[in-house]
C-alpha positions as CSV (number, residue, x, y, z in Angstrom):
1,M,10.8,-5.4,3.4
2,G,8.8,-5.2,0.2
3,L,5.1,-5.3,-0.6
4,Q,5.0,-9.1,-0.3
5,A,6.5,-8.8,3.2
6,I,3.8,-6.3,4.2
7,A,1.1,-8.6,2.9
8,T,2.6,-11.4,5.1
9,Q,2.7,-9.0,8.1
10,Y,-1.0,-8.0,7.6
11,P,-2.8,-11.2,6.4
12,T,-6.2,-10.2,7.8
13,L,-6.1,-6.9,5.7
14,I,-4.3,-7.8,2.4
15,F,-5.7,-10.3,-0.1
16,E,-2.8,-10.1,-2.6
17,V,0.0,-8.1,-4.1
18,R,0.2,-8.0,-7.9
19,G,1.9,-6.2,-10.7
20,W,5.1,-6.0,-12.6
21,G,8.1,-3.7,-12.6
22,L,7.4,-0.5,-10.8
23,I,3.6,-0.8,-11.3
24,N,2.1,-2.7,-8.4
25,G,-1.1,-3.0,-6.5
26,I,-2.2,-4.3,-3.1
27,E,-5.7,-5.7,-3.0
28,L,-7.4,-5.4,0.4
29,K,-9.7,-8.0,1.7
30,S,-13.3,-6.9,1.5
31,E,-14.0,-8.2,5.0
32,A,-11.2,-6.0,6.4
33,G,-13.6,-3.1,6.8
34,L,-11.2,-0.6,5.1
35,S,-11.4,0.8,1.6
36,A,-8.5,1.7,-0.6
37,A,-9.6,5.4,-0.2
38,D,-9.1,5.1,3.6
39,I,-5.5,3.9,3.2
40,V,-4.8,6.4,0.4
41,K,-5.9,9.3,2.6
42,A,-3.9,8.0,5.6
43,A,-0.8,7.6,3.4
44,M,-1.2,11.1,1.9
45,D,-1.3,12.5,5.4
46,E,2.1,10.8,6.0
47,G,3.5,12.2,2.7
48,L,3.0,9.1,0.5
49,L,1.0,9.5,-2.7
50,L,-0.9,6.3,-3.7
51,V,-3.8,5.9,-6.1
52,P,-6.9,3.9,-5.4
53,A,-7.9,1.5,-8.2
54,G,-11.4,0.7,-7.3
55,P,-12.7,0.2,-3.8
56,T,-10.2,-2.3,-2.6
57,V,-6.9,-1.8,-4.6
58,L,-4.0,0.5,-3.7
59,R,-2.0,1.3,-6.8
60,F,1.7,2.1,-6.8
61,V,3.0,4.0,-9.8
62,P,6.3,5.6,-8.9
63,P,8.3,7.7,-11.4
64,L,10.9,5.9,-13.4
65,I,13.6,7.9,-11.6
66,V,12.6,6.7,-8.1
67,T,15.5,5.8,-5.9
68,E,15.9,2.7,-3.7
69,A,15.9,5.0,-0.7
70,E,12.5,6.5,-1.8
71,V,11.1,3.0,-2.3
72,N,12.3,2.1,1.2
73,E,10.7,5.2,2.6
74,A,7.4,4.5,0.9
75,I,7.4,0.9,2.3
76,A,8.1,2.3,5.8
77,I,5.3,4.8,5.5
78,L,2.8,2.2,4.2
79,T,3.8,-0.2,7.0
80,R,3.2,2.5,9.6
81,V,-0.1,3.5,8.0
82,L,-1.4,0.0,7.9
83,G,-0.4,-0.6,11.5
84,N,-2.3,2.6,12.6
85,T,-5.5,1.9,10.6
86,I,-6.2,-1.7,11.3
87,P,-9.6,-1.7,13.1
């Protein structure tokens, strides 16, 4: 499951996924009632470091040496966080 699959799983929360290579962003729907900072804080509590890019965008900027296992772990954490924070 990648970021596009997460967007499909949470259509009421996620407006779009965009980016290239390892640099990606998820834009939250403004009507979702959550800010990027809310998701970033929840993700950090789970051990995943994300960066807000404005009020509604989550930015993913992993190191160039990231492994596939680490990417899969990040996706699992984000999926769990989104499932726990949907109002």
